[in-house]
CHARMM-style PDB file with segment names, atoms N, HN, CA, C and O in Angstrom:
ATOM      1  N   UNK     1      98.912  94.555  82.284  1.00  0.00      PROA
ATOM      2  CA  UNK     1      99.122  95.766  82.687  1.00  0.00      PROA
ATOM      3  C   UNK     1      99.269  95.982  84.139  1.00  0.00      PROA
ATOM      4  O   UNK     1      98.318  95.564  84.800  1.00  0.00      PROA
ATOM      5  N   UNK     2     100.271  96.557  84.818  1.00  0.00      PROA
ATOM      6  HN  UNK     2     101.043  96.896  84.281  1.00  0.00      PROA
ATOM      7  CA  UNK     2     100.482  96.699  86.354  1.00  0.00      PROA
ATOM      8  C   UNK     2      99.996  97.875  86.590  1.00  0.00      PROA
ATOM      9  O   UNK     2     100.233  98.595  85.620  1.00  0.00      PROA
ATOM     10  N   UNK     3      99.374  98.479  87.487  1.00  0.00      PROA
ATOM     11  HN  UNK     3      99.181  97.894  88.275  1.00  0.00      PROA
ATOM     12  CA  UNK     3      98.842  99.718  87.720  1.00  0.00      PROA
ATOM     13  C   UNK     3      99.054 100.215  88.995  1.00  0.00      PROA
ATOM     14  O   UNK     3      98.314  99.802  89.888  1.00  0.00      PROA
ATOM     15  N   UNK     4     100.073 101.163  89.305  1.00  0.00      PROA
ATOM     16  HN  UNK     4     100.674 101.499  88.580  1.00  0.00      PROA
ATOM     17  CA  UNK     4     100.271 101.607  90.564  1.00  0.00      PROA
ATOM     18  C   UNK     4      99.616 102.865  91.136  1.00  0.00      PROA
ATOM     19  O   UNK     4      99.785 103.863  90.435  1.00  0.00      PROA
ATOM     20  N   UNK     5      99.000 103.013  92.107  1.00  0.00      PROA
ATOM     21  HN  UNK     5      98.863 102.202  92.676  1.00  0.00      PROA
ATOM     22  CA  UNK     5      98.645 103.951  92.716  1.00  0.00      PROA
ATOM     23  C   UNK     5      99.257 104.503  93.688  1.00  0.00      PROA
ATOM     24  O   UNK     5      99.666 104.022  94.745  1.00  0.00      PROA
ATOM     25  N   UNK     6      99.319 106.098  93.052  1.00  0.00      PROA
ATOM     26  HN  UNK     6      98.986 106.488  92.194  1.00  0.00      PROA
ATOM     27  CA  UNK     6     100.469 106.422  94.020  1.00  0.00      PROA
ATOM     28  C   UNK     6      99.540 108.110  94.451  1.00  0.00      PROA
ATOM     29  O   UNK     6     100.020 109.182  94.820  1.00  0.00      PROA
ATOM     30  N   UNK     7      98.582 107.844  94.285  1.00  0.00      PROA
ATOM     31  HN  UNK     7      98.192 106.974  93.986  1.00  0.00      PROA
ATOM     32  CA  UNK     7      97.740 109.182  94.625  1.00  0.00      PROA
ATOM     33  C   UNK     7      98.057 109.423  96.553  1.00  0.00      PROA
ATOM     34  O   UNK     7      98.062 108.603  97.472  1.00  0.00      PROA
ATOM     35  N   UNK     8      98.231 110.561  96.531  1.00  0.00      PROA
ATOM     36  HN  UNK     8      98.227 111.227  95.784  1.00  0.00      PROA
ATOM     37  CA  UNK     8      98.971 111.122  97.767  1.00  0.00      PROA
ATOM     38  C   UNK     8     100.260 110.985  97.953  1.00  0.00      PROA
ATOM     39  O   UNK     8     100.781 111.579  98.896  1.00  0.00      PROA
ATOM     40  N   UNK     9     100.934 110.277  97.200  1.00  0.00      PROA
ATOM     41  HN  UNK     9     100.511 109.794  96.433  1.00  0.00      PROA
ATOM     42  CA  UNK     9     102.650 109.954  97.168  1.00  0.00      PROA
ATOM     43  C   UNK     9     103.040 111.327  96.706  1.00  0.00      PROA
ATOM     44  O   UNK     9     102.436 111.915  95.809  1.00  0.00      PROA
ATOM     45  N   UNK    10     104.004 111.786  97.309  1.00  0.00      PROA
ATOM     46  HN  UNK    10     104.495 111.308  98.038  1.00  0.00      PROA
ATOM     47  CA  UNK    10     104.873 113.006  96.961  1.00  0.00      PROA
ATOM     48  C   UNK    10     106.323 112.060  96.381  1.00  0.00      PROA
ATOM     49  O   UNK    10     106.675 110.910  96.641  1.00  0.00      PROA
ATOM     50  N   UNK    11     106.942 113.142  95.487  1.00  0.00      PROA
ATOM     51  HN  UNK    11     106.656 114.077  95.276  1.00  0.00      PROA
ATOM     52  CA  UNK    11     108.338 112.753  95.098  1.00  0.00      PROA
ATOM     53  C   UNK    11     109.400 112.565  96.281  1.00  0.00      PROA
ATOM     54  O   UNK    11     109.525 113.365  97.208  1.00  0.00      PROA
ATOM     55  N   UNK    12     110.025 111.587  96.144  1.00  0.00      PROA
ATOM     56  HN  UNK    12     109.924 110.937  95.391  1.00  0.00      PROA
ATOM     57  CA  UNK    12     110.270 110.509  95.187  1.00  0.00      PROA
ATOM     58  C   UNK    12     109.604 109.136  95.042  1.00  0.00      PROA
ATOM     59  O   UNK    12     109.825 108.181  94.298  1.00  0.00      PROA
ATOM     60  N   UNK    13     108.573 109.408  96.165  1.00  0.00      PROA
ATOM     61  HN  UNK    13     108.393 110.184  96.770  1.00  0.00      PROA
ATOM     62  CA  UNK    13     108.063 107.951  96.319  1.00  0.00      PROA
ATOM     63  C   UNK    13     107.538 107.236  95.095  1.00  0.00      PROA
ATOM     64  O   UNK    13     107.714 106.023  94.982  1.00  0.00      PROA
ATOM     65  N   UNK    14     106.911 107.924  94.187  1.00  0.00      PROA
ATOM     66  HN  UNK    14     106.768 108.910  94.279  1.00  0.00      PROA
ATOM     67  CA  UNK    14     106.063 107.221  93.033  1.00  0.00      PROA
ATOM     68  C   UNK    14     107.310 106.908  92.192  1.00  0.00      PROA
ATOM     69  O   UNK    14     107.032 105.896  91.548  1.00  0.00      PROA
ATOM     70  N   UNK    15     108.416 107.267  91.935  1.00  0.00      PROA
ATOM     71  HN  UNK    15     108.641 108.089  92.458  1.00  0.00      PROA
ATOM     72  CA  UNK    15     109.509 106.920  91.241  1.00  0.00      PROA
ATOM     73  C   UNK    15     110.216 105.842  91.933  1.00  0.00      PROA
ATOM     74  O   UNK    15     110.681 104.945  91.229  1.00  0.00      PROA
ATOM     75  N   UNK    16     110.341 105.797  92.974  1.00  0.00      PROA
ATOM     76  HN  UNK    16     109.963 106.525  93.546  1.00  0.00      PROA
ATOM     77  CA  UNK    16     110.890 104.432  93.846  1.00  0.00      PROA
ATOM     78  C   UNK    16     110.054 103.474  93.624  1.00  0.00      PROA
ATOM     79  O   UNK    16     110.552 102.349  93.588  1.00  0.00      PROA
ATOM     80  N   UNK    17     108.787 103.576  93.440  1.00  0.00      PROA
ATOM     81  HN  UNK    17     108.383 104.490  93.468  1.00  0.00      PROA
ATOM     82  CA  UNK    17     107.599 102.542  93.298  1.00  0.00      PROA
ATOM     83  C   UNK    17     107.625 102.051  92.000  1.00  0.00      PROA
ATOM     84  O   UNK    17     107.451 100.858  91.750  1.00  0.00      PROA
ATOM     85  N   UNK    18     107.859 103.014  91.050  1.00  0.00      PROA
ATOM     86  HN  UNK    18     108.000 103.983  91.253  1.00  0.00      PROA
ATOM     87  CA  UNK    18     107.868 102.465  89.889  1.00  0.00      PROA
ATOM     88  C   UNK    18     109.469 101.763  89.538  1.00  0.00      PROA
ATOM     89  O   UNK    18     109.598 100.742  88.863  1.00  0.00      PROA
ATOM     90  N   UNK    19     110.318 102.332  89.983  1.00  0.00      PROA
ATOM     91  HN  UNK    19     110.213 103.162  90.532  1.00  0.00      PROA
ATOM     92  CA  UNK    19     111.613 101.443  89.600  1.00  0.00      PROA
ATOM     93  C   UNK    19     111.397  99.902  89.937  1.00  0.00      PROA
ATOM     94  O   UNK    19     111.818  98.994  89.221  1.00  0.00      PROA
ATOM     95  N   UNK    20     110.749  99.740  91.018  1.00  0.00      PROA
ATOM     96  HN  UNK    20     110.407 100.478  91.600  1.00  0.00      PROA
ATOM     97  CA  UNK    20     110.570  98.251  91.659  1.00  0.00      PROA
ATOM     98  C   UNK    20     110.084  97.109  90.341  1.00  0.00      PROA
ATOM     99  O   UNK    20     110.529  95.988  90.095  1.00  0.00      PROA
ATOM    100  N   UNK    21     109.168  97.785  89.755  1.00  0.00      PROA
ATOM    101  HN  UNK    21     108.807  98.695  89.955  1.00  0.00      PROA
ATOM    102  CA  UNK    21     108.541  97.358  88.716  1.00  0.00      PROA
ATOM    103  C   UNK    21     109.075  97.320  86.990  1.00  0.00      PROA
ATOM    104  O   UNK    21     108.960  96.444  86.134  1.00  0.00      PROA
ATOM    105  N   UNK    22     109.553  98.380  86.965  1.00  0.00      PROA
ATOM    106  HN  UNK    22     109.647  99.092  87.661  1.00  0.00      PROA
ATOM    107  CA  UNK    22     110.258  98.510  85.537  1.00  0.00      PROA
ATOM    108  C   UNK    22     111.256  97.429  85.390  1.00  0.00      PROA
ATOM    109  O   UNK    22     111.461  96.842  84.327  1.00  0.00      PROA
ATOM    110  N   UNK    23     111.914  97.174  86.589  1.00  0.00      PROA
ATOM    111  HN  UNK    23     111.748  97.651  87.452  1.00  0.00      PROA
ATOM    112  CA  UNK    23     113.126  96.097  86.678  1.00  0.00      PROA
ATOM    113  C   UNK    23     112.866  94.704  86.087  1.00  0.00      PROA
ATOM    114  O   UNK    23     113.769  94.005  85.627  1.00  0.00      PROA
ATOM    115  N   UNK    24     111.214  94.245  86.140  1.00  0.00      PROA
ATOM    116  HN  UNK    24     110.480  94.813  86.514  1.00  0.00      PROA
ATOM    117  CA  UNK    24     111.077  93.095  86.114  1.00  0.00      PROA
ATOM    118  C   UNK    24     110.294  92.997  84.589  1.00  0.00      PROA
ATOM    119  O   UNK    24     110.009  91.865  84.198  1.00  0.00      PROA
ATOM    120  N   UNK    25     109.916  94.261  83.659  1.00  0.00      PROA
ATOM    121  HN  UNK    25     110.148  95.181  83.976  1.00  0.00      PROA
ATOM    122  CA  UNK    25     109.024  94.282  82.642  1.00  0.00      PROA
ATOM    123  C   UNK    25     109.997  93.693  81.585  1.00  0.00      PROA
ATOM    124  O   UNK    25     111.175  94.004  81.409  1.00  0.00      PROA
ATOM    125  N   UNK    26     109.247  92.770  80.915  1.00  0.00      PROA
ATOM    126  HN  UNK    26     108.290  92.517  81.058  1.00  0.00      PROA
ATOM    127  CA  UNK    26     109.459  92.549  79.505  1.00  0.00      PROA
ATOM    128  C   UNK    26     109.385  93.572  78.208  1.00  0.00      PROA
ATOM    129  O   UNK    26     108.510  94.437  78.243  1.00  0.00      PROA
ATOM    130  N   UNK    27     110.129  93.518  77.245  1.00  0.00      PROA
ATOM    131  HN  UNK    27     110.840  92.815  77.217  1.00  0.00      PROA
ATOM    132  CA  UNK    27     110.016  94.580  76.086  1.00  0.00      PROA
ATOM    133  C   UNK    27     108.141  94.195  75.675  1.00  0.00      PROA
ATOM    134  O   UNK    27     107.537  93.125  75.757  1.00  0.00      PROA
ATOM    135  N   UNK    28     107.698  95.470  75.268  1.00  0.00      PROA
ATOM    136  HN  UNK    28     108.188  96.338  75.202  1.00  0.00      PROA
ATOM    137  CA  UNK    28     106.198  95.681  75.278  1.00  0.00      PROA
ATOM    138  C   UNK    28     105.431  95.286  76.221  1.00  0.00      PROA
ATOM    139  O   UNK    28     104.353  94.782  75.906  1.00  0.00      PROA
ATOM    140  N   UNK    29     105.718  95.389  77.320  1.00  0.00      PROA
ATOM    141  HN  UNK    29     106.593  95.799  77.576  1.00  0.00      PROA
ATOM    142  CA  UNK    29     104.693  95.370  78.737  1.00  0.00      PROA
ATOM    143  C   UNK    29     104.848  96.727  79.339  1.00  0.00      PROA
ATOM    144  O   UNK    29     105.919  97.324  79.232  1.00  0.00      PROA
ATOM    145  N   UNK    30     103.885  97.212  79.932  1.00  0.00      PROA
ATOM    146  HN  UNK    30     103.015  96.727  80.019  1.00  0.00      PROA
ATOM    147  CA  UNK    30     103.227  98.348  80.470  1.00  0.00      PROA
ATOM    148  C   UNK    30     102.756  98.448  81.714  1.00  0.00      PROA
ATOM    149  O   UNK    30     101.932  97.669  82.193  1.00  0.00      PROA
ATOM    150  N   UNK    31     103.481  99.846  82.560  1.00  0.00      PROA
ATOM    151  HN  UNK    31     104.150 100.479  82.171  1.00  0.00      PROA
ATOM    152  CA  UNK    31     103.078  99.864  83.602  1.00  0.00      PROA
ATOM    153  C   UNK    31     102.447 101.251  83.953  1.00  0.00      PROA
ATOM    154  O   UNK    31     103.161 102.231  83.739  1.00  0.00      PROA
ATOM    155  N   UNK    32     101.450 101.414  84.363  1.00  0.00      PROA
ATOM    156  HN  UNK    32     100.870 100.618  84.537  1.00  0.00      PROA
ATOM    157  CA  UNK    32     100.553 102.578  84.556  1.00  0.00      PROA
ATOM    158  C   UNK    32     100.842 103.260  86.084  1.00  0.00      PROA
ATOM    159  O   UNK    32     100.647 102.540  87.063  1.00  0.00      PROA
ATOM    160  N   UNK    33     101.210 104.360  86.237  1.00  0.00      PROA
ATOM    161  HN  UNK    33     101.369 104.945  85.441  1.00  0.00      PROA
ATOM    162  CA  UNK    33     101.404 105.027  87.722  1.00  0.00      PROA
ATOM    163  C   UNK    33      99.895 106.308  87.279  1.00  0.00      PROA
ATOM    164  O   UNK    33      99.672 106.911  86.229  1.00  0.00      PROA
ATOM    165  N   UNK    34      99.237 106.301  88.431  1.00  0.00      PROA
ATOM    166  HN  UNK    34      99.418 105.811  89.284  1.00  0.00      PROA
ATOM    167  CA  UNK    34      98.498 107.300  88.706  1.00  0.00      PROA
ATOM    168  C   UNK    34      98.559 108.111  90.095  1.00  0.00      PROA
ATOM    169  O   UNK    34      98.467 107.685  91.247  1.00  0.00      PROA
ATOM    170  N   UNK    35      98.735 109.363  89.632  1.00  0.00      PROA
ATOM    171  HN  UNK    35      98.809 109.709  88.696  1.00  0.00      PROA
ATOM    172  CA  UNK    35      99.245 110.354  90.755  1.00  0.00      PROA
ATOM    173  C   UNK    35      98.488 111.596  90.558  1.00  0.00      PROA
ATOM    174  O   UNK    35      98.009 112.065  89.525  1.00  0.00      PROA
ATOM    175  N   UNK    36      98.481 112.097  91.950  1.00  0.00      PROA
ATOM    176  HN  UNK    36      98.870 111.716  92.789  1.00  0.00      PROA
ATOM    177  CA  UNK    36      97.659 113.606  91.849  1.00  0.00      PROA
ATOM    178  C   UNK    36      98.702 114.950  92.182  1.00  0.00      PROA
ATOM    179  O   UNK    36      98.447 116.110  92.504  1.00  0.00      PROA
ATOM    180  N   UNK    37      99.863 114.295  91.969  1.00  0.00      PROA
ATOM    181  HN  UNK    37     100.071 113.352  91.707  1.00  0.00      PROA
ATOM    182  CA  UNK    37     100.895 115.437  91.901  1.00  0.00      PROA
ATOM    183  C   UNK    37     101.523 115.750  90.738  1.00  0.00      PROA
ATOM    184  O   UNK    37     101.958 114.795  90.094  1.00  0.00      PROA
ATOM    185  N   UNK    38     101.733 117.207  90.161  1.00  0.00      PROA
ATOM    186  HN  UNK    38     101.380 117.983  90.683  1.00  0.00      PROA
ATOM    187  CA  UNK    38     101.954 117.323  89.111  1.00  0.00      PROA
ATOM    188  C   UNK    38     103.552 117.336  89.155  1.00  0.00      PROA
ATOM    189  O   UNK    38     103.980 117.230  88.005  1.00  0.00      PROA
ATOM    190  N   UNK    39     104.555 117.430  90.082  1.00  0.00      PROA
ATOM    191  HN  UNK    39     104.208 117.516  91.016  1.00  0.00      PROA
ATOM    192  CA  UNK    39     105.839 117.030  90.097  1.00  0.00      PROA
ATOM    193  C   UNK    39     106.124 115.825  89.624  1.00  0.00      PROA
ATOM    194  O   UNK    39     107.043 115.615  88.831  1.00  0.00      PROA
ATOM    195  N   UNK    40     105.210 114.790  90.164  1.00  0.00      PROA
ATOM    196  HN  UNK    40     104.464 114.961  90.808  1.00  0.00      PROA
ATOM    197  CA  UNK    40     105.503 113.338  89.992  1.00  0.00      PROA
ATOM    198  C   UNK    40     105.206 113.137  88.341  1.00  0.00      PROA
ATOM    199  O   UNK    40     105.985 112.468  87.662  1.00  0.00      PROA
ATOM    200  N   UNK    41     104.350 113.596  87.921  1.00  0.00      PROA
ATOM    201  HN  UNK    41     103.717 114.140  88.473  1.00  0.00      PROA
ATOM    202  CA  UNK    41     104.146 113.553  86.117  1.00  0.00      PROA
ATOM    203  C   UNK    41     105.703 114.084  85.754  1.00  0.00      PROA
ATOM    204  O   UNK    41     106.492 113.305  85.218  1.00  0.00      PROA
ATOM    205  N   UNK    42     106.066 115.381  86.065  1.00  0.00      PROA
ATOM    206  HN  UNK    42     105.425 116.014  86.500  1.00  0.00      PROA
ATOM    207  CA  UNK    42     107.280 115.816  85.474  1.00  0.00      PROA
ATOM    208  C   UNK    42     108.442 114.712  85.660  1.00  0.00      PROA
ATOM    209  O   UNK    42     109.130 114.269  84.740  1.00  0.00      PROA
ATOM    210  N   UNK    43     108.527 114.373  86.936  1.00  0.00      PROA
ATOM    211  HN  UNK    43     107.968 114.733  87.683  1.00  0.00      PROA
ATOM    212  CA  UNK    43     109.811 113.531  87.385  1.00  0.00      PROA
ATOM    213  C   UNK    43     109.584 112.121  86.663  1.00  0.00      PROA
ATOM    214  O   UNK    43     110.639 111.749  86.149  1.00  0.00      PROA
ATOM    215  N   UNK    44     108.713 111.381  86.502  1.00  0.00      PROA
ATOM    216  HN  UNK    44     107.857 111.684  86.920  1.00  0.00      PROA
ATOM    217  CA  UNK    44     108.357 110.425  85.641  1.00  0.00      PROA
ATOM    218  C   UNK    44     108.527 110.382  84.197  1.00  0.00      PROA
ATOM    219  O   UNK    44     109.073 109.448  83.609  1.00  0.00      PROA
ATOM    220  N   UNK    45     108.061 111.386  83.661  1.00  0.00      PROA
ATOM    221  HN  UNK    45     107.618 112.145  84.139  1.00  0.00      PROA
ATOM    222  CA  UNK    45     108.354 111.546  82.148  1.00  0.00      PROA
ATOM    223  C   UNK    45     109.925 111.768  82.211  1.00  0.00      PROA
ATOM    224  O   UNK    45     110.624 111.075  81.472  1.00  0.00      PROA
ATOM    225  N   UNK    46     110.459 112.608  82.975  1.00  0.00      PROA
ATOM    226  HN  UNK    46     109.891 113.171  83.575  1.00  0.00      PROA
ATOM    227  CA  UNK    46     112.227 112.832  82.690  1.00  0.00      PROA
ATOM    228  C   UNK    46     112.575 111.190  83.053  1.00  0.00      PROA
ATOM    229  O   UNK    46     113.363 110.700  82.244  1.00  0.00      PROA
ATOM    230  N   UNK    47     112.229 110.485  83.875  1.00  0.00      PROA
ATOM    231  HN  UNK    47     111.589 110.882  84.533  1.00  0.00      PROA
ATOM    232  CA  UNK    47     112.813 109.428  84.240  1.00  0.00      PROA
ATOM    233  C   UNK    47     112.616 108.394  83.135  1.00  0.00      PROA
ATOM    234  O   UNK    47     113.542 107.637  82.845  1.00  0.00      PROA
ATOM    235  N   UNK    48     111.529 108.344  82.557  1.00  0.00      PROA
ATOM    236  HN  UNK    48     110.777 108.959  82.792  1.00  0.00      PROA
ATOM    237  CA  UNK    48     111.254 107.495  81.287  1.00  0.00      PROA
ATOM    238  C   UNK    48     112.270 107.735  80.188  1.00  0.00      PROA
ATOM    239  O   UNK    48     112.908 106.797  79.710  1.00  0.00      PROA
ATOM    240  N   UNK    49     112.430 109.060  79.763  1.00  0.00      PROA
ATOM    241  HN  UNK    49     111.911 109.822  80.151  1.00  0.00      PROA
ATOM    242  CA  UNK    49     113.228 109.662  78.939  1.00  0.00      PROA
ATOM    243  C   UNK    49     114.645 109.110  78.994  1.00  0.00      PROA
ATOM    244  O   UNK    49     115.305 108.790  78.005  1.00  0.00      PROA
ATOM    245  N   UNK    50     115.053 109.031  80.325  1.00  0.00      PROA
ATOM    246  HN  UNK    50     114.516 109.291  81.128  1.00  0.00      PROA
ATOM    247  CA  UNK    50     116.491 108.915  80.518  1.00  0.00      PROA
ATOM    248  C   UNK    50     116.919 107.404  80.471  1.00  0.00      PROA
ATOM    249  O   UNK    50     118.070 106.981  80.362  1.00  0.00      PROA
ATOM    250  N   UNK    51     115.654 106.609  80.586  1.00  0.00      PROA
ATOM    251  HN  UNK    51     114.719 106.952  80.675  1.00  0.00      PROA
ATOM    252  CA  UNK    51     115.950 104.987  80.900  1.00  0.00      PROA
ATOM    253  C   UNK    51     115.065 104.238  79.661  1.00  0.00      PROA
ATOM    254  O   UNK    51     114.536 103.127  79.706  1.00  0.00      PROA
ATOM    255  N   UNK    52     115.078 105.173  78.579  1.00  0.00      PROA
ATOM    256  HN  UNK    52     115.508 106.076  78.542  1.00  0.00      PROA
ATOM    257  CA  UNK    52     114.541 104.517  77.316  1.00  0.00      PROA
ATOM    258  C   UNK    52     113.178 103.731  77.392  1.00  0.00      PROA
ATOM    259  O   UNK    52     113.132 102.545  77.065  1.00  0.00      PROA
ATOM    260  N   UNK    53     111.930 104.504  77.888  1.00  0.00      PROA
ATOM    261  HN  UNK    53     111.968 105.467  78.154  1.00  0.00      PROA
ATOM    262  CA  UNK    53     110.979 103.914  78.081  1.00  0.00      PROA
ATOM    263  C   UNK    53     110.055 104.973  77.437  1.00  0.00      PROA
ATOM    264  O   UNK    53     110.158 106.164  77.733  1.00  0.00      PROA
ATOM    265  N   UNK    54     108.974 104.420  76.378  1.00  0.00      PROA
ATOM    266  HN  UNK    54     108.890 103.453  76.138  1.00  0.00      PROA
ATOM    267  CA  UNK    54     107.849 105.164  76.223  1.00  0.00      PROA
ATOM    268  C   UNK    54     107.015 105.578  77.272  1.00  0.00      PROA
ATOM    269  O   UNK    54     106.542 104.824  78.123  1.00  0.00      PROA
ATOM    270  N   UNK    55     106.823 106.931  77.187  1.00  0.00      PROA
ATOM    271  HN  UNK    55     107.206 107.543  76.496  1.00  0.00      PROA
ATOM    272  CA  UNK    55     105.664 107.375  78.058  1.00  0.00      PROA
ATOM    273  C   UNK    55     104.365 108.248  77.649  1.00  0.00      PROA
ATOM    274  O   UNK    55     104.489 109.170  76.842  1.00  0.00      PROA
ATOM    275  N   UNK    56     103.342 107.988  78.125  1.00  0.00      PROA
ATOM    276  HN  UNK    56     103.241 107.240  78.780  1.00  0.00      PROA
ATOM    277  CA  UNK    56     102.075 108.374  77.551  1.00  0.00      PROA
ATOM    278  C   UNK    56     101.648 109.230  78.807  1.00  0.00      PROA
ATOM    279  O   UNK    56     101.953 108.598  79.819  1.00  0.00      PROA
ATOM    280  N   UNK    57     101.080 110.384  79.100  1.00  0.00      PROA
ATOM    281  HN  UNK    57     100.832 110.898  78.279  1.00  0.00      PROA
ATOM    282  CA  UNK    57     100.572 110.796  80.062  1.00  0.00      PROA
ATOM    283  C   UNK    57      99.118 111.362  79.800  1.00  0.00      PROA
ATOM    284  O   UNK    57      99.028 112.077  78.801  1.00  0.00      PROA
ATOM    285  N   UNK    58      98.006 111.165  80.510  1.00  0.00      PROA
ATOM    286  HN  UNK    58      98.079 110.585  81.322  1.00  0.00      PROA
ATOM    287  CA  UNK    58      96.797 111.538  80.531  1.00  0.00      PROA
ATOM    288  C   UNK    58      96.287 112.298  81.628  1.00  0.00      PROA
ATOM    289  O   UNK    58      96.381 111.851  82.771  1.00  0.00      PROA
ATOM    290  N   UNK    59      95.708 113.505  81.369  1.00  0.00      PROA
ATOM    291  HN  UNK    59      95.632 113.868  80.440  1.00  0.00      PROA
ATOM    292  CA  UNK    59      94.960 114.017  82.797  1.00  0.00      PROA
ATOM    293  C   UNK    59      93.900 113.365  82.533  1.00  0.00      PROA
ATOM    294  O   UNK    59      93.243 113.653  81.533  1.00  0.00      PROA
ATOM    295  N   UNK    60      93.502 112.292  83.437  1.00  0.00      PROA
ATOM    296  HN  UNK    60      94.036 112.058  84.250  1.00  0.00      PROA
ATOM    297  CA  UNK    60      92.139 111.691  83.376  1.00  0.00      PROA
ATOM    298  C   UNK    60      90.935 112.569  84.467  1.00  0.00      PROA
ATOM    299  O   UNK    60      89.809 112.106  84.654  1.00  0.00      PROA
ATOM    300  N   UNK    61      91.389 113.811  85.076  1.00  0.00      PROA
ATOM    301  HN  UNK    61      92.303 114.186  84.924  1.00  0.00      PROA
ATOM    302  CA  UNK    61      90.509 114.600  85.520  1.00  0.00      PROA
ATOM    303  C   UNK    61      91.225 115.525  86.375  1.00  0.00      PROA
ATOM    304  O   UNK    61      92.316 115.181  86.832  1.00  0.00      PROA
ATOM    305  N   UNK    62      90.693 116.751  86.663  1.00  0.00      PROA
ATOM    306  HN  UNK    62      89.808 117.030  86.292  1.00  0.00      PROA
ATOM    307  CA  UNK    62      91.389 117.937  86.782  1.00  0.00      PROA
ATOM    308  C   UNK    62      92.403 117.504  88.081  1.00  0.00      PROA
ATOM    309  O   UNK    62      91.918 117.334  89.199  1.00  0.00      PROA
ATOM    310  N   UNK    63      93.925 117.334  87.811  1.00  0.00      PROA
ATOM    311  HN  UNK    63      94.320 117.472  86.902  1.00  0.00      PROA
ATOM    312  CA  UNK    63      94.949 117.220  89.032  1.00  0.00      PROA
ATOM    313  C   UNK    63      94.939 116.091  88.880  1.00  0.00      PROA
ATOM    314  O   UNK    63      95.848 115.859  89.677  1.00  0.00      PROA
ATOM    315  N   UNK    64      94.579 114.809  88.389  1.00  0.00      PROA
ATOM    316  HN  UNK    64      93.841 114.997  87.741  1.00  0.00      PROA
ATOM    317  CA  UNK    64      95.049 113.506  88.461  1.00  0.00      PROA
ATOM    318  C   UNK    64      95.474 112.825  86.894  1.00  0.00      PROA
ATOM    319  O   UNK    64      94.751 112.781  85.899  1.00  0.00      PROA
ATOM    320  N   UNK    65      96.848 112.334  87.038  1.00  0.00      PROA
ATOM    321  HN  UNK    65      97.435 112.370  87.847  1.00  0.00      PROA
ATOM    322  CA  UNK    65      97.363 111.803  85.811  1.00  0.00      PROA
ATOM    323  C   UNK    65      97.500 110.582  85.602  1.00  0.00      PROA
ATOM    324  O   UNK    65      97.862 110.120  86.684  1.00  0.00      PROA
ATOM    325  N   UNK    66      97.420 109.641  84.745  1.00  0.00      PROA
ATOM    326  HN  UNK    66      97.126 110.017  83.866  1.00  0.00      PROA
ATOM    327  CA  UNK    66      97.693 108.419  84.402  1.00  0.00      PROA
ATOM    328  C   UNK    66      98.908 108.388  83.520  1.00  0.00      PROA
ATOM    329  O   UNK    66      98.865 108.834  82.373  1.00  0.00      PROA
ATOM    330  N   UNK    67      99.896 107.912  83.999  1.00  0.00      PROA
ATOM    331  HN  UNK    67      99.931 107.550  84.931  1.00  0.00      PROA
ATOM    332  CA  UNK    67     101.297 107.911  83.202  1.00  0.00      PROA
ATOM    333  C   UNK    67     101.394 106.445  82.896  1.00  0.00      PROA
ATOM    334  O   UNK    67     101.277 105.565  83.748  1.00  0.00      PROA
ATOM    335  N   UNK    68     101.636 106.229  81.511  1.00  0.00      PROA
ATOM    336  HN  UNK    68     101.731 106.944  80.819  1.00  0.00      PROA
ATOM    337  CA  UNK    68     101.799 104.710  81.160  1.00  0.00      PROA
ATOM    338  C   UNK    68     103.413 104.667  80.473  1.00  0.00      PROA
ATOM    339  O   UNK    68     103.858 105.294  79.512  1.00  0.00      PROA
ATOM    340  N   UNK    69     103.904 103.926  81.143  1.00  0.00      PROA
ATOM    341  HN  UNK    69     103.542 103.416  81.923  1.00  0.00      PROA
ATOM    342  CA  UNK    69     105.244 103.534  80.470  1.00  0.00      PROA
ATOM    343  C   UNK    69     105.264 102.252  79.732  1.00  0.00      PROA
ATOM    344  O   UNK    69     104.521 101.338  80.090  1.00  0.00      PROA
ATOM    345  N   UNK    70     105.985 102.138  78.825  1.00  0.00      PROA
ATOM    346  HN  UNK    70     106.588 102.880  78.534  1.00  0.00      PROA
ATOM    347  CA  UNK    70     106.281 100.889  78.071  1.00  0.00      PROA
ATOM    348  C   UNK    70     107.680 100.761  77.648  1.00  0.00      PROA
ATOM    349  O   UNK    70     108.302 101.599  76.995  1.00  0.00      PROA
ATOM    350  N   UNK    71     108.155  99.537  78.118  1.00  0.00      PROA
ATOM    351  HN  UNK    71     107.650  98.857  78.649  1.00  0.00      PROA
ATOM    352  CA  UNK    71     109.365  98.972  77.768  1.00  0.00      PROA
ATOM    353  C   UNK    71     109.918  98.793  76.578  1.00  0.00      PROA
ATOM    354  O   UNK    71     109.923  97.616  76.217  1.00  0.00      PROA
ATOM    355  N   UNK    72     110.448  99.661  75.748  1.00  0.00      PROA
ATOM    356  HN  UNK    72     110.444 100.617  76.042  1.00  0.00      PROA
ATOM    357  CA  UNK    72     110.858  99.280  74.146  1.00  0.00      PROA
ATOM    358  C   UNK    72     112.348  98.841  73.893  1.00  0.00      PROA
ATOM    359  OT1 UNK    72     112.722  98.549  72.757  1.00  0.00      PROA
TER     360      UNK     72
END
C-alpha cells in the first residue's frame, strides 16, 4: 500500500498528488492519503466515486483522516 502524507496540504494539492499514484495502480491495490483538512476528505471521496475507486475514510484522531482508495 502506498501512503501519501498530505498533512498541511490544502485542496487541490492532495488530489493532484493522489492522481499521480492512481494512474499506476493495478486492480486490487490500495493508496492511503492522510489529511488534516476536511475539504480534502470531501474532495477525495467525490473524486473516488467519479473515477470508480472504492473509498474508505476513517477519522483516526480529531481532525485527521486516513482515506484509503482501492482500484476496482
